[in-house]
PDB file of N, CA, C, O and CB in Angstrom:
ATOM      1  N   UNK A   1      92.411  85.587  96.953  1.00  0.00           N
ATOM      2  CA  UNK A   1      92.978  86.902  97.220  1.00  0.00           C
ATOM      3  C   UNK A   1      93.321  86.998  98.709  1.00  0.00           C
ATOM      4  O   UNK A   1      92.592  86.481  99.556  1.00  0.00           O
ATOM      5  CB  UNK A   1      91.989  88.036  96.797  1.00  0.00           C
ATOM      6  N   UNK A   2      94.425  87.657  99.015  1.00  0.00           N
ATOM      7  CA  UNK A   2      94.817  87.796 100.418  1.00  0.00           C
ATOM      8  C   UNK A   2      93.934  88.795 101.172  1.00  0.00           C
ATOM      9  O   UNK A   2      93.314  89.680 100.582  1.00  0.00           O
ATOM     10  CB  UNK A   2      96.273  88.230 100.507  1.00  0.00           C
ATOM     11  N   UNK A   3      93.901  88.623 102.473  1.00  0.00           N
ATOM     12  CA  UNK A   3      93.163  89.530 103.344  1.00  0.00           C
ATOM     13  C   UNK A   3      94.180  90.384 104.089  1.00  0.00           C
ATOM     14  O   UNK A   3      95.089  89.859 104.732  1.00  0.00           O
ATOM     15  CB  UNK A   3      92.232  88.748 104.341  1.00  0.00           C
ATOM     16  N   UNK A   4      94.021  91.709 103.999  1.00  0.00           N
ATOM     17  CA  UNK A   4      94.926  92.643 104.649  1.00  0.00           C
ATOM     18  C   UNK A   4      94.246  93.274 105.855  1.00  0.00           C
ATOM     19  O   UNK A   4      93.040  93.520 105.840  1.00  0.00           O
ATOM     20  CB  UNK A   4      95.392  93.725 103.663  1.00  0.00           C
ATOM     21  N   UNK A   5      95.027  93.533 106.897  1.00  0.00           N
ATOM     22  CA  UNK A   5      94.541  94.185 108.103  1.00  0.00           C
ATOM     23  C   UNK A   5      94.975  95.640 108.083  1.00  0.00           C
ATOM     24  O   UNK A   5      96.136  95.952 107.817  1.00  0.00           O
ATOM     25  CB  UNK A   5      95.061  93.470 109.376  1.00  0.00           C
ATOM     26  N   UNK A   6      94.034  96.520 108.365  1.00  0.00           N
ATOM     27  CA  UNK A   6      94.290  97.958 108.425  1.00  0.00           C
ATOM     28  C   UNK A   6      93.875  98.492 109.780  1.00  0.00           C
ATOM     29  O   UNK A   6      93.043  97.902 110.469  1.00  0.00           O
ATOM     30  CB  UNK A   6      93.543  98.703 107.300  1.00  0.00           C
ATOM     31  N   UNK A   7      94.470  99.626 110.157  1.00  0.00           N
ATOM     32  CA  UNK A   7      94.152 100.293 111.414  1.00  0.00           C
ATOM     33  C   UNK A   7      94.037 101.786 111.136  1.00  0.00           C
ATOM     34  O   UNK A   7      94.871 102.367 110.442  1.00  0.00           O
ATOM     35  CB  UNK A   7      95.236 100.000 112.510  1.00  0.00           C
ATOM     36  N   UNK A   8      92.980 102.405 111.694  1.00  0.00           N
ATOM     37  CA  UNK A   8      92.810 103.845 111.491  1.00  0.00           C
ATOM     38  C   UNK A   8      93.853 104.612 112.290  1.00  0.00           C
ATOM     39  O   UNK A   8      94.315 104.157 113.336  1.00  0.00           O
ATOM     40  CB  UNK A   8      91.389 104.292 111.894  1.00  0.00           C
ATOM     41  N   UNK A   9      94.213 105.781 111.779  1.00  0.00           N
ATOM     42  CA  UNK A   9      95.139 106.683 112.468  1.00  0.00           C
ATOM     43  C   UNK A   9      94.268 107.779 113.080  1.00  0.00           C
ATOM     44  O   UNK A   9      93.686 108.580 112.349  1.00  0.00           O
ATOM     45  CB  UNK A   9      96.255 107.284 111.478  1.00  0.00           C
ATOM     46  N   UNK A  10      94.170 107.825 114.415  1.00  0.00           N
ATOM     47  CA  UNK A  10      93.281 108.799 115.054  1.00  0.00           C
ATOM     48  C   UNK A  10      93.632 110.244 114.674  1.00  0.00           C
ATOM     49  O   UNK A  10      94.803 110.624 114.653  1.00  0.00           O
ATOM     50  CB  UNK A  10      93.340 108.638 116.569  1.00  0.00           C
ATOM     51  N   UNK A  11      92.596 111.042 114.374  1.00  0.00           N
ATOM     52  CA  UNK A  11      92.789 112.441 114.020  1.00  0.00           C
ATOM     53  C   UNK A  11      92.959 113.302 115.269  1.00  0.00           C
ATOM     54  O   UNK A  11      93.612 114.345 115.227  1.00  0.00           O
ATOM     55  CB  UNK A  11      91.612 112.945 113.185  1.00  0.00           C
ATOM     56  N   UNK A  12      92.364 112.858 116.384  1.00  0.00           N
ATOM     57  CA  UNK A  12      92.435 113.599 117.648  1.00  0.00           C
ATOM     58  C   UNK A  12      92.946 112.694 118.755  1.00  0.00           C
ATOM     59  O   UNK A  12      92.776 111.476 118.695  1.00  0.00           O
ATOM     60  CB  UNK A  12      91.055 114.178 118.026  1.00  0.00           C
ATOM     61  N   UNK A  13      93.566 113.278 119.754  1.00  0.00           N
ATOM     62  CA  UNK A  13      94.050 112.524 120.905  1.00  0.00           C
ATOM     63  C   UNK A  13      92.850 111.917 121.630  1.00  0.00           C
ATOM     64  O   UNK A  13      91.841 112.585 121.859  1.00  0.00           O
ATOM     65  CB  UNK A  13      94.885 113.433 121.865  1.00  0.00           C
ATOM     66  N   UNK A  14      92.977 110.657 121.982  1.00  0.00           N
ATOM     67  CA  UNK A  14      91.919 109.961 122.697  1.00  0.00           C
ATOM     68  C   UNK A  14      90.887 109.299 121.792  1.00  0.00           C
ATOM     69  O   UNK A  14      89.998 108.600 122.277  1.00  0.00           O
ATOM     70  CB  UNK A  14      91.232 110.912 123.602  1.00  0.00           C
ATOM     71  N   UNK A  15      90.997 109.512 120.483  1.00  0.00           N
ATOM     72  CA  UNK A  15      90.065 108.900 119.547  1.00  0.00           C
ATOM     73  C   UNK A  15      90.383 107.412 119.429  1.00  0.00           C
ATOM     74  O   UNK A  15      91.549 107.027 119.343  1.00  0.00           O
ATOM     75  CB  UNK A  15      90.132 109.595 118.157  1.00  0.00           C
ATOM     76  N   UNK A  16      89.360 106.590 119.424  1.00  0.00           N
ATOM     77  CA  UNK A  16      89.541 105.143 119.386  1.00  0.00           C
ATOM     78  C   UNK A  16      90.023 104.684 117.998  1.00  0.00           C
ATOM     79  O   UNK A  16      89.571 105.187 116.969  1.00  0.00           O
ATOM     80  CB  UNK A  16      88.224 104.433 119.758  1.00  0.00           C
ATOM     81  N   UNK A  17      90.932 103.738 118.002  1.00  0.00           N
ATOM     82  CA  UNK A  17      91.477 103.148 116.774  1.00  0.00           C
ATOM     83  C   UNK A  17      90.535 102.031 116.326  1.00  0.00           C
ATOM     84  O   UNK A  17      90.066 101.238 117.142  1.00  0.00           O
ATOM     85  CB  UNK A  17      92.941 102.600 116.997  1.00  0.00           C
ATOM     86  N   UNK A  18      90.266 101.979 115.036  1.00  0.00           N
ATOM     87  CA  UNK A  18      89.435 100.908 114.490  1.00  0.00           C
ATOM     88  C   UNK A  18      90.313 100.023 113.619  1.00  0.00           C
ATOM     89  O   UNK A  18      91.022 100.509 112.738  1.00  0.00           O
ATOM     90  CB  UNK A  18      88.226 101.480 113.673  1.00  0.00           C
ATOM     91  N   UNK A  19      90.260  98.722 113.872  1.00  0.00           N
ATOM     92  CA  UNK A  19      91.023  97.759 113.092  1.00  0.00           C
ATOM     93  C   UNK A  19      90.034  96.948 112.255  1.00  0.00           C
ATOM     94  O   UNK A  19      89.007  96.496 112.761  1.00  0.00           O
ATOM     95  CB  UNK A  19      91.889  96.829 114.016  1.00  0.00           C
ATOM     96  N   UNK A  20      90.352  96.767 110.971  1.00  0.00           N
ATOM     97  CA  UNK A  20      89.462  96.014 110.095  1.00  0.00           C
ATOM     98  C   UNK A  20      90.277  95.261 109.057  1.00  0.00           C
ATOM     99  O   UNK A  20      91.441  95.580 108.812  1.00  0.00           O
ATOM    100  CB  UNK A  20      88.445  96.948 109.410  1.00  0.00           C
ATOM    101  N   UNK A  21      89.655  94.262 108.453  1.00  0.00           N
ATOM    102  CA  UNK A  21      90.297  93.454 107.422  1.00  0.00           C
ATOM    103  C   UNK A  21      89.557  93.650 106.114  1.00  0.00           C
ATOM    104  O   UNK A  21      88.342  93.846 106.093  1.00  0.00           O
ATOM    105  CB  UNK A  21      90.328  91.955 107.819  1.00  0.00           C
ATOM    106  N   UNK A  22      90.304  93.594 105.026  1.00  0.00           N
ATOM    107  CA  UNK A  22      89.705  93.746 103.702  1.00  0.00           C
ATOM    108  C   UNK A  22      90.445  92.844 102.722  1.00  0.00           C
ATOM    109  O   UNK A  22      91.667  92.709 102.782  1.00  0.00           O
ATOM    110  CB  UNK A  22      89.748  95.233 103.231  1.00  0.00           C
ATOM    111  N   UNK A  23      89.684  92.229 101.818  1.00  0.00           N
ATOM    112  CA  UNK A  23      90.273  91.356 100.801  1.00  0.00           C
ATOM    113  C   UNK A  23      90.670  92.216  99.603  1.00  0.00           C
ATOM    114  O   UNK A  23      89.853  92.952  99.050  1.00  0.00           O
ATOM    115  CB  UNK A  23      89.273  90.219 100.375  1.00  0.00           C
ATOM    116  N   UNK A  24      91.941  92.107  99.213  1.00  0.00           N
ATOM    117  CA  UNK A  24      92.471  92.881  98.092  1.00  0.00           C
ATOM    118  C   UNK A  24      93.408  92.016  97.267  1.00  0.00           C
ATOM    119  O   UNK A  24      93.966  91.035  97.759  1.00  0.00           O
ATOM    120  CB  UNK A  24      93.203  94.145  98.591  1.00  0.00           C
ATOM    121  N   UNK A  25      93.571  92.390  96.014  1.00  0.00           N
ATOM    122  CA  UNK A  25      94.581  91.737  95.190  1.00  0.00           C
ATOM    123  C   UNK A  25      95.956  92.229  95.653  1.00  0.00           C
ATOM    124  O   UNK A  25      96.084  93.329  96.189  1.00  0.00           O
ATOM    125  CB  UNK A  25      94.352  92.033  93.658  1.00  0.00           C
ATOM    126  N   UNK A  26      96.972  91.403  95.438  1.00  0.00           N
ATOM    127  CA  UNK A  26      98.329  91.809  95.812  1.00  0.00           C
ATOM    128  C   UNK A  26      98.790  92.994  94.974  1.00  0.00           C
ATOM    129  O   UNK A  26      99.625  93.780  95.422  1.00  0.00           O
ATOM    130  CB  UNK A  26      99.307  90.635  95.649  1.00  0.00           C
ATOM    131  N   UNK A  27      98.258  93.129  93.767  1.00  0.00           N
ATOM    132  CA  UNK A  27      98.654  94.225  92.882  1.00  0.00           C
ATOM    133  C   UNK A  27      97.933  95.538  93.213  1.00  0.00           C
ATOM    134  O   UNK A  27      98.319  96.591  92.704  1.00  0.00           O
ATOM    135  CB  UNK A  27      98.379  93.841  91.438  1.00  0.00           C
ATOM    136  N   UNK A  28      96.893  95.494  94.059  1.00  0.00           N
ATOM    137  CA  UNK A  28      96.171  96.709  94.445  1.00  0.00           C
ATOM    138  C   UNK A  28      97.022  97.587  95.350  1.00  0.00           C
ATOM    139  O   UNK A  28      97.812  97.084  96.149  1.00  0.00           O
ATOM    140  CB  UNK A  28      94.859  96.352  95.146  1.00  0.00           C
ATOM    141  N   UNK A  29      96.859  98.888  95.226  1.00  0.00           N
ATOM    142  CA  UNK A  29      97.537  99.824  96.124  1.00  0.00           C
ATOM    143  C   UNK A  29      96.921  99.724  97.514  1.00  0.00           C
ATOM    144  O   UNK A  29      95.727  99.454  97.637  1.00  0.00           O
ATOM    145  CB  UNK A  29      97.445 101.281  95.586  1.00  0.00           C
ATOM    146  N   UNK A  30      97.721  99.939  98.570  1.00  0.00           N
ATOM    147  CA  UNK A  30      97.157  99.928  99.925  1.00  0.00           C
ATOM    148  C   UNK A  30      96.118 101.039 100.073  1.00  0.00           C
ATOM    149  O   UNK A  30      96.205 102.086  99.433  1.00  0.00           O
ATOM    150  CB  UNK A  30      98.277 100.094 100.986  1.00  0.00           C
ATOM    151  N   UNK A  31      95.127 100.780 100.940  1.00  0.00           N
ATOM    152  CA  UNK A  31      94.110 101.798 101.212  1.00  0.00           C
ATOM    153  C   UNK A  31      94.747 103.003 101.887  1.00  0.00           C
ATOM    154  O   UNK A  31      95.731 102.866 102.614  1.00  0.00           O
ATOM    155  CB  UNK A  31      92.977 101.223 102.094  1.00  0.00           C
ATOM    156  N   UNK A  32      94.188 104.179 101.648  1.00  0.00           N
ATOM    157  CA  UNK A  32      94.636 105.404 102.303  1.00  0.00           C
ATOM    158  C   UNK A  32      93.586 105.882 103.302  1.00  0.00           C
ATOM    159  O   UNK A  32      93.910 106.560 104.277  1.00  0.00           O
ATOM    160  CB  UNK A  32      94.928 106.503 101.261  1.00  0.00           C
ATOM    161  N   UNK A  33      92.317 105.522 103.050  1.00  0.00           N
ATOM    162  CA  UNK A  33      91.208 105.944 103.906  1.00  0.00           C
ATOM    163  C   UNK A  33      90.352 104.750 104.281  1.00  0.00           C
ATOM    164  O   UNK A  33      90.208 103.812 103.497  1.00  0.00           O
ATOM    165  CB  UNK A  33      90.353 107.014 103.206  1.00  0.00           C
ATOM    166  N   UNK A  34      89.780 104.780 105.482  1.00  0.00           N
ATOM    167  CA  UNK A  34      88.843 103.768 105.946  1.00  0.00           C
ATOM    168  C   UNK A  34      87.534 103.948 105.166  1.00  0.00           C
ATOM    169  O   UNK A  34      86.959 105.036 105.181  1.00  0.00           O
ATOM    170  CB  UNK A  34      88.608 103.875 107.501  1.00  0.00           C
ATOM    171  N   UNK A  35      87.054 102.897 104.484  1.00  0.00           N
ATOM    172  CA  UNK A  35      85.828 103.031 103.711  1.00  0.00           C
ATOM    173  C   UNK A  35      84.607 103.365 104.580  1.00  0.00           C
ATOM    174  O   UNK A  35      83.641 103.947 104.086  1.00  0.00           O
ATOM    175  CB  UNK A  35      85.574 101.756 102.945  1.00  0.00           C
ATOM    176  N   UNK A  36      84.642 103.006 105.847  1.00  0.00           N
ATOM    177  CA  UNK A  36      83.506 103.229 106.743  1.00  0.00           C
ATOM    178  C   UNK A  36      83.534 104.622 107.382  1.00  0.00           C
ATOM    179  O   UNK A  36      82.503 105.293 107.438  1.00  0.00           O
ATOM    180  CB  UNK A  36      83.491 102.167 107.832  1.00  0.00           C
ATOM    181  N   UNK A  37      84.700 105.060 107.865  1.00  0.00           N
ATOM    182  CA  UNK A  37      84.780 106.317 108.616  1.00  0.00           C
ATOM    183  C   UNK A  37      85.455 107.460 107.848  1.00  0.00           C
ATOM    184  O   UNK A  37      85.261 108.629 108.179  1.00  0.00           O
ATOM    185  CB  UNK A  37      85.524 106.081 109.900  1.00  0.00           C
ATOM    186  N   UNK A  38      86.248 107.123 106.823  1.00  0.00           N
ATOM    187  CA  UNK A  38      86.955 108.151 106.067  1.00  0.00           C
ATOM    188  C   UNK A  38      88.264 108.600 106.710  1.00  0.00           C
ATOM    189  O   UNK A  38      88.949 109.468 106.170  1.00  0.00           O
ATOM    190  CB  UNK A  38      86.067 109.333 105.889  1.00  0.00           C
ATOM    191  N   UNK A  39      88.621 108.013 107.867  1.00  0.00           N
ATOM    192  CA  UNK A  39      89.881 108.354 108.530  1.00  0.00           C
ATOM    193  C   UNK A  39      91.057 107.746 107.773  1.00  0.00           C
ATOM    194  O   UNK A  39      90.896 106.753 107.064  1.00  0.00           O
ATOM    195  CB  UNK A  39      89.877 107.866 109.996  1.00  0.00           C
ATOM    196  N   UNK A  40      92.228 108.335 107.921  1.00  0.00           N
ATOM    197  CA  UNK A  40      93.452 107.782 107.328  1.00  0.00           C
ATOM    198  C   UNK A  40      93.747 106.431 107.967  1.00  0.00           C
ATOM    199  O   UNK A  40      93.448 106.210 109.140  1.00  0.00           O
ATOM    200  CB  UNK A  40      94.660 108.755 107.515  1.00  0.00           C
ATOM    201  N   UNK A  41      94.331 105.536 107.190  1.00  0.00           N
ATOM    202  CA  UNK A  41      94.645 104.195 107.691  1.00  0.00           C
ATOM    203  C   UNK A  41      96.082 103.814 107.365  1.00  0.00           C
ATOM    204  O   UNK A  41      96.723 104.406 106.496  1.00  0.00           O
ATOM    205  CB  UNK A  41      93.681 103.160 107.097  1.00  0.00           C
ATOM    206  N   UNK A  42      96.573 102.802 108.094  1.00  0.00           N
ATOM    207  CA  UNK A  42      97.871 102.194 107.784  1.00  0.00           C
ATOM    208  C   UNK A  42      97.675 100.686 107.776  1.00  0.00           C
ATOM    209  O   UNK A  42      96.847 100.148 108.511  1.00  0.00           O
ATOM    210  CB  UNK A  42      98.984 102.621 108.823  1.00  0.00           C
ATOM    211  N   UNK A  43      98.452 100.013 106.929  1.00  0.00           N
ATOM    212  CA  UNK A  43      98.368  98.555 106.843  1.00  0.00           C
ATOM    213  C   UNK A  43      99.165  97.956 107.988  1.00  0.00           C
ATOM    214  O   UNK A  43     100.276  98.401 108.278  1.00  0.00           O
ATOM    215  CB  UNK A  43      98.891  98.034 105.468  1.00  0.00           C
ATOM    216  N   UNK A  44      98.612  96.969 108.622  1.00  0.00           N
ATOM    217  CA  UNK A  44      99.248  96.293 109.756  1.00  0.00           C
ATOM    218  C   UNK A  44      99.837  94.967 109.264  1.00  0.00           C
ATOM    219  O   UNK A  44      99.172  94.207 108.560  1.00  0.00           O
ATOM    220  CB  UNK A  44      98.220  96.054 110.926  1.00  0.00           C
ATOM    221  N   UNK A  45     101.073  94.703 109.636  1.00  0.00           N
ATOM    222  CA  UNK A  45     101.723  93.437 109.286  1.00  0.00           C
ATOM    223  C   UNK A  45     101.344  92.419 110.362  1.00  0.00           C
ATOM    224  O   UNK A  45     101.590  92.635 111.549  1.00  0.00           O
ATOM    225  CB  UNK A  45     103.297  93.597 109.171  1.00  0.00           C
ATOM    226  N   UNK A  46     100.747  91.315 109.934  1.00  0.00           N
ATOM    227  CA  UNK A  46     100.366  90.264 110.875  1.00  0.00           C
ATOM    228  C   UNK A  46     101.061  88.970 110.483  1.00  0.00           C
ATOM    229  O   UNK A  46     101.557  88.840 109.364  1.00  0.00           O
ATOM    230  CB  UNK A  46      98.823  90.073 110.909  1.00  0.00           C
ATOM    231  N   UNK A  47     101.098  88.020 111.398  1.00  0.00           N
ATOM    232  CA  UNK A  47     101.733  86.736 111.136  1.00  0.00           C
ATOM    233  C   UNK A  47     100.949  85.926 110.132  1.00  0.00           C
ATOM    234  O   UNK A  47      99.722  86.006 110.084  1.00  0.00           O
ATOM    235  CB  UNK A  47     101.890  85.953 112.418  1.00  0.00           C
ATOM    236  N   UNK A  48     101.638  85.157 109.341  1.00  0.00           N
ATOM    237  CA  UNK A  48     100.982  84.304 108.361  1.00  0.00           C
ATOM    238  C   UNK A  48     100.511  83.007 108.992  1.00  0.00           C
ATOM    239  O   UNK A  48     100.710  82.774 110.184  1.00  0.00           O
ATOM    240  CB  UNK A  48     101.919  84.010 107.203  1.00  0.00           C
ATOM    241  N   UNK A  49      99.898  82.186 108.200  1.00  0.00           N
ATOM    242  CA  UNK A  49      99.438  80.890 108.700  1.00  0.00           C
ATOM    243  C   UNK A  49     100.244  79.805 107.998  1.00  0.00           C
ATOM    244  O   UNK A  49      99.970  79.446 106.853  1.00  0.00           O
ATOM    245  CB  UNK A  49      97.896  80.694 108.464  1.00  0.00           C
ATOM    246  N   UNK A  50     101.222  79.303 108.696  1.00  0.00           N
ATOM    247  CA  UNK A  50     102.058  78.253 108.133  1.00  0.00           C
ATOM    248  C   UNK A  50     101.358  76.908 108.219  1.00  0.00           C
ATOM    249  O   UNK A  50     100.356  76.765 108.919  1.00  0.00           O
ATOM    250  CB  UNK A  50     103.405  78.197 108.851  1.00  0.00           C
ATOM    251  N   UNK A  51     101.881  75.937 107.515  1.00  0.00           N
ATOM    252  CA  UNK A  51     101.311  74.592 107.538  1.00  0.00           C
ATOM    253  C   UNK A  51     101.996  73.786 108.624  1.00  0.00           C
ATOM    254  O   UNK A  51     103.224  73.724 108.683  1.00  0.00           O
ATOM    255  CB  UNK A  51     101.456  73.895 106.159  1.00  0.00           C
ATOM    256  N   UNK A  52     101.193  73.167 109.485  1.00  0.00           N
ATOM    257  CA  UNK A  52     101.730  72.364 110.581  1.00  0.00           C
ATOM    258  C   UNK A  52     101.226  70.940 110.400  1.00  0.00           C
ATOM    259  O   UNK A  52     100.023  70.696 110.311  1.00  0.00           O
ATOM    260  CB  UNK A  52     101.312  72.944 111.984  1.00  0.00           C
ATOM    261  N   UNK A  53     102.155  70.019 110.348  1.00  0.00           N
ATOM    262  CA  UNK A  53     101.799  68.614 110.187  1.00  0.00           C
ATOM    263  C   UNK A  53     101.950  67.904 111.525  1.00  0.00           C
ATOM    264  O   UNK A  53     102.888  68.176 112.274  1.00  0.00           O
ATOM    265  CB  UNK A  53     102.678  67.936 109.100  1.00  0.00           C
ATOM    266  N   UNK A  54     101.036  67.002 111.823  1.00  0.00           N
ATOM    267  CA  UNK A  54     101.121  66.227 113.065  1.00  0.00           C
ATOM    268  C   UNK A  54     101.540  64.804 112.752  1.00  0.00           C
ATOM    269  O   UNK A  54     101.545  64.387 111.594  1.00  0.00           O
ATOM    270  CB  UNK A  54      99.773  66.239 113.821  1.00  0.00           C
ATOM    271  N   UNK A  55     101.885  64.071 113.779  1.00  0.00           N
ATOM    272  CA  UNK A  55     102.244  62.671 113.599  1.00  0.00           C
ATOM    273  C   UNK A  55     103.717  62.477 113.280  1.00  0.00           C
ATOM    274  O   UNK A  55     104.533  63.382 113.452  1.00  0.00           O
ATOM    275  CB  UNK A  55     101.410  62.069 112.509  1.00  0.00           C
ATOM    276  N   UNK A  56     104.036  61.291 112.817  1.00  0.00           N
ATOM    277  CA  UNK A  56     105.419  60.938 112.501  1.00  0.00           C
ATOM    278  C   UNK A  56     105.878  61.623 111.222  1.00  0.00           C
ATOM    279  O   UNK A  56     105.097  61.834 110.294  1.00  0.00           O
ATOM    280  CB  UNK A  56     105.567  59.421 112.368  1.00  0.00           C
ATOM    281  N   UNK A  57     107.139  61.959 111.194  1.00  0.00           N
ATOM    282  CA  UNK A  57     107.693  62.534 109.974  1.00  0.00           C
ATOM    283  C   UNK A  57     108.034  61.398 109.006  1.00  0.00           C
ATOM    284  O   UNK A  57     108.096  60.234 109.402  1.00  0.00           O
ATOM    285  CB  UNK A  57     108.957  63.404 110.286  1.00  0.00           C
ATOM    286  N   UNK A  58     108.248  61.736 107.766  1.00  0.00           N
ATOM    287  CA  UNK A  58     108.612  60.746 106.756  1.00  0.00           C
ATOM    288  C   UNK A  58     109.922  60.087 107.144  1.00  0.00           C
ATOM    289  O   UNK A  58     110.081  58.880 106.963  1.00  0.00           O
ATOM    290  CB  UNK A  58     108.721  61.393 105.357  1.00  0.00           C
ATOM    291  N   UNK A  59     110.862  60.855 107.672  1.00  0.00           N
ATOM    292  CA  UNK A  59     112.163  60.302 108.068  1.00  0.00           C
ATOM    293  C   UNK A  59     111.990  59.291 109.193  1.00  0.00           C
ATOM    294  O   UNK A  59     112.652  58.253 109.187  1.00  0.00           O
ATOM    295  CB  UNK A  59     113.125  61.427 108.505  1.00  0.00           C
ATOM    296  N   UNK A  60     111.127  59.565 110.151  1.00  0.00           N
ATOM    297  CA  UNK A  60     110.923  58.643 111.272  1.00  0.00           C
ATOM    298  C   UNK A  60     110.279  57.351 110.797  1.00  0.00           C
ATOM    299  O   UNK A  60     110.569  56.288 111.345  1.00  0.00           O
ATOM    300  CB  UNK A  60     110.058  59.294 112.357  1.00  0.00           C
ATOM    301  N   UNK A  61     109.425  57.414 109.804  1.00  0.00           N
ATOM    302  CA  UNK A  61     108.740  56.212 109.306  1.00  0.00           C
ATOM    303  C   UNK A  61     109.678  55.302 108.526  1.00  0.00           C
ATOM    304  O   UNK A  61     109.400  54.111 108.388  1.00  0.00           O
ATOM    305  CB  UNK A  61     107.562  56.605 108.425  1.00  0.00           C
ATOM    306  N   UNK A  62     110.786  55.840 108.011  1.00  0.00           N
ATOM    307  CA  UNK A  62     111.729  55.062 107.218  1.00  0.00           C
ATOM    308  C   UNK A  62     112.814  54.383 108.055  1.00  0.00           C
ATOM    309  O   UNK A  62     113.596  53.592 107.528  1.00  0.00           O
ATOM    310  CB  UNK A  62     112.372  55.948 106.196  1.00  0.00           C
ATOM    311  N   UNK A  63     112.865  54.686 109.356  1.00  0.00           N
ATOM    312  CA  UNK A  63     113.878  54.073 110.214  1.00  0.00           C
ATOM    313  C   UNK A  63     113.491  52.650 110.585  1.00  0.00           C
ATOM    314  O   UNK A  63     112.312  52.321 110.721  1.00  0.00           O
ATOM    315  CB  UNK A  63     114.083  54.907 111.479  1.00  0.00           C
ATOM    316  N   UNK A  64     114.521  51.808 110.748  1.00  0.00           N
ATOM    317  CA  UNK A  64     114.277  50.430 111.201  1.00  0.00           C
ATOM    318  C   UNK A  64     113.922  50.448 112.666  1.00  0.00           C
ATOM    319  O   UNK A  64     114.487  51.225 113.436  1.00  0.00           O
ATOM    320  CB  UNK A  64     115.512  49.525 110.954  1.00  0.00           C
ATOM    321  N   UNK A  65     112.996  49.604 113.059  1.00  0.00           N
ATOM    322  CA  UNK A  65     112.584  49.533 114.461  1.00  0.00           C
ATOM    323  C   UNK A  65     113.400  48.465 115.169  1.00  0.00           C
ATOM    324  O   UNK A  65     113.780  47.447 114.591  1.00  0.00           O
ATOM    325  CB  UNK A  65     111.066  49.235 114.586  1.00  0.00           C
ATOM    326  N   UNK A  66     113.655  48.737 116.447  1.00  0.00           N
ATOM    327  CA  UNK A  66     114.372  47.758 117.253  1.00  0.00           C
ATOM    328  C   UNK A  66     115.885  47.821 117.039  1.00  0.00           C
ATOM    329  O   UNK A  66     116.373  48.671 116.293  1.00  0.00           O
ATOM    330  CB  UNK A  66     113.869  46.368 116.937  1.00  0.00           C
ATOM    331  N   UNK A  67     116.610  46.942 117.678  1.00  0.00           N
ATOM    332  CA  UNK A  67     118.043  47.004 117.618  1.00  0.00           C
ATOM    333  C   UNK A  67     118.676  45.884 116.971  1.00  0.00           C
ATOM    334  O   UNK A  67     119.902  45.842 116.869  1.00  0.00           O
ATOM    335  CB  UNK A  67     118.578  47.127 118.892  1.00  0.00           C
TER     336      UNK A  67
END
């Protein structure tokens, strides 16, 4: 299941924002309230984790060496 990041929406000026992560199914509705504080929340879009390969590429390994 994916992990979603949420941030509280401060009710008063100067109130500290709380950011938290929660594991949810993709089919679940987004949270409306922080389970800990009861404040309204919004879902934060964060970068994904792509796959990074190191070393030679397959194309480089298939090239003839030398001239």
